[in-house]
Every structure is written in structure tokens, then in C-alpha cells.
C-alpha positions in Angstrom: 0.0 0.0 0.0 2.9 2.3 0.9 4.6 1.5 -2.4 1.4 2.4 -4.4 1.2 5.8 -2.6 4.9 6.5 -3.3 4.5 5.5 -7.0 1.4 7.8 -7.3 3.3 10.8 -5.9 6.2 10.0 -8.1 3.9 9.9 -11.2 2.3 13.2 -10.3 5.6 14.9 -9.8 6.9 13.6 -13.2 3.7 14.7 -15.0 4.0 18.2 -13.4 7.5 18.6 -14.7 6.4 17.7 -18.3 3.3 20.0 -18.2 3.0 22.6 -20.9 3.3 26.3 -20.0 0.3 28.3 -20.8 0.5 32.0 -21.6 -2.7 34.0 -21.4 -2.6 37.6 -22.8 -5.5 40.1 -22.7 -6.0 43.1 -24.9 -6.6 46.6 -23.5 -9.8 47.2 -21.7 -12.4 49.0 -23.8 -13.5 52.5 -22.6 -16.9 51.9 -24.2 -19.6 49.9 -22.4 -21.2 47.5 -24.7 -24.2 45.1 -24.2 -23.6 41.7 -25.7 -26.0 40.6 -28.4 -24.8 37.4 -30.1 -21.9 35.5 -31.6 -22.2 33.9 -35.1 -20.0 32.1 -37.6 -18.4 34.4 -40.2 -16.2 33.4 -43.2 -14.3 30.1 -42.8 -13.1 29.9 -39.2 -14.0 33.5 -38.3 -16.6 34.7 -35.9 -18.7 37.8 -35.8 -19.9 39.4 -32.5 -22.9 41.7 -32.3 -23.0 44.2 -29.4 -25.0 47.3 -28.7 -23.8 50.6 -27.5 -26.5 52.5 -25.5 -26.3 56.2 -25.0 -28.6 58.8 -23.5 -32.0 58.0 -22.1 -31.8 60.5 -19.3 -34.4 63.1 -18.4 -33.6 65.4 -21.3 -32.2 63.1 -23.9 -33.6 60.2 -26.1 -31.9 56.8 -25.7 -30.1 55.7 -28.7 -28.9 52.1 -29.5 -26.0 51.6 -31.9 -25.2 48.1 -33.1 -21.5 47.3 -33.2 -20.1 44.3 -35.2 -16.7 42.9 -34.5 -15.0 40.2 -36.7 -12.5 37.8 -35.1 -10.1 35.2 -36.6 -9.6 31.7 -35.2 -7.1 33.0 -32.6 -9.7 35.5 -31.3 -7.8 38.5 -32.7 -10.1 41.3 -33.8 -9.9 41.7 -37.5 -12.6 44.4 -38.1 -15.0 46.6 -36.3 -18.1 48.4 -37.7 -20.7 50.6 -35.9 -24.1 51.3 -37.5 -26.2 54.4 -37.3 -29.8 54.6 -38.5 -31.4 57.9 -39.5 -35.0 56.7 -38.8 -36.9 56.7 -35.5 -38.3 53.7 -33.7 -35.8 51.1 -35.2 -35.3 48.1 -32.9 -32.4 45.7 -33.6 -33.4 42.1 -33.1 -30.3 40.1 -33.9 -27.7 38.7 -36.3 -27.9 35.4 -38.2 -25.3 33.6 -40.2 -26.4 31.4 -43.2 -23.6 29.8 -45.4 -21.1 32.7 -44.9 -23.8 35.3 -45.3 -24.7 37.6 -42.4 -28.2 39.1 -41.9 -29.2 41.7 -39.3 -32.8 41.7 -38.3 -34.6 44.9 -37.3 -38.2 46.1 -36.8 -39.9 49.5 -36.8 -43.2 50.5 -35.3 -45.4 53.0 -37.2 -47.7 54.9 -35.0 -50.0 56.2 -37.7 -50.8 52.8 -39.3 -50.4 50.9 -36.0 -48.2 48.3 -37.6 -44.7 46.9 -37.1 -42.5 46.2 -40.1 -39.8 43.6 -39.9 -36.6 43.9 -42.0 -33.5 41.9 -42.8 -30.2 43.6 -44.0 -27.5 41.5 -45.6 -24.0 42.2 -44.2 -20.8 41.4 -46.0 -19.0 39.0 -43.6 -15.5 40.3 -44.6 -16.0 44.1 -44.5 -19.0 44.2 -42.2 -20.7 46.7 -44.6 -24.4 46.5 -45.5 -25.0 44.9 -48.9 -27.9 46.5 -50.8 -31.1 47.9 -49.2 -33.0 46.3 -46.3 -35.6 43.7 -47.3 -39.1 43.8 -45.8 -39.7 40.4 -44.2 -43.2 41.1 -42.8 -45.7 43.8 -41.8 -47.9 43.0 -38.8 -50.7 44.8 -37.0 -49.9 46.3 -33.6 -52.3 47.6 -30.9 -49.7 50.2 -29.7 -45.9 50.4 -29.3 -46.1 48.3 -26.1 -48.3 45.6 -27.5 -46.9 44.5 -30.8 -46.9 41.4 -32.8 -43.8 39.4 -32.6 -42.2 37.4 -35.3 -40.0 34.3 -35.3 -37.9 33.2 -38.2 -36.7 29.7 -39.0 -34.0 28.7 -41.5 
């Protein structure tokens, strides 16, 4: 029994000597506070992260949400960054979907006059993170008011 204990300790000591050294490095901390949205597959082994930057929303200012896309290689090194601004009011960003190396950002917009919500998809170039073409209308649904809207689900 004693010999088994000594052999076990000797085996652990030997494996500790042959262990690989791991080096972890971190990039600089961002000065911008972002809210995580999603992480999807980009081109090849790349990944694309969607975050949201929220500003304002105080007593005298309107809250704005800016989507921010970041592209990462297989070593998690950032390869590109793109922020989006929208000139229209009442745009809500729903998410990002990857389909066969194509990225699509989904949004919706409530129209107070017609009491309807229009759902859009915008194709995004996975390499440059730039929009490709104009947004496509996916659906238009009736809404009672801004707080009680139809919701849509999409399946691929």
C-alpha cells in the first residue's frame, strides 16, 4: 500500500515537470460599455460578434442604441469593427444570423400612424461588415400600440 502511494506521488511529480506552460494575454480594456447581443459564424473559421452601445435615455435626452459588429479570426484576434447608425426613428435591432457565410441583421420598426410593425433583414458582408444593398421587408404585422406589438419568429 505504501509503495502504491509513493508511485502515485512520483507519477504526479513527473507529469507536473512535463506539463505545458500556458501563456494568457489580454487586450486593453475598452472604454466603451457594450451590451452583448450574439456571436455567429463568419467566413471560414472567423466569428462575428454583435454588441449594442447604448447612449442617453436621461431626463432630457432620447436613448439611442448603436449596433457594433466585430470580426475575429480563429485566434480570437479582432480583424474588423463596424458601428451602424440609423437615421429613422423607432428602429429596434433584433439580432444577427449567419447562413452559409452570409450575415443578416434583423430589425423592426413600429409605425404609430398605421399601428403596424414592419420587420426587416439587412444582408451584411462578412469580410468588410458593410451592408449589402437595401434592407428587405420580411413582414408587416398589425400592432395595438408600441407596447403591445406582434412578434415574429424566423426559421432557417
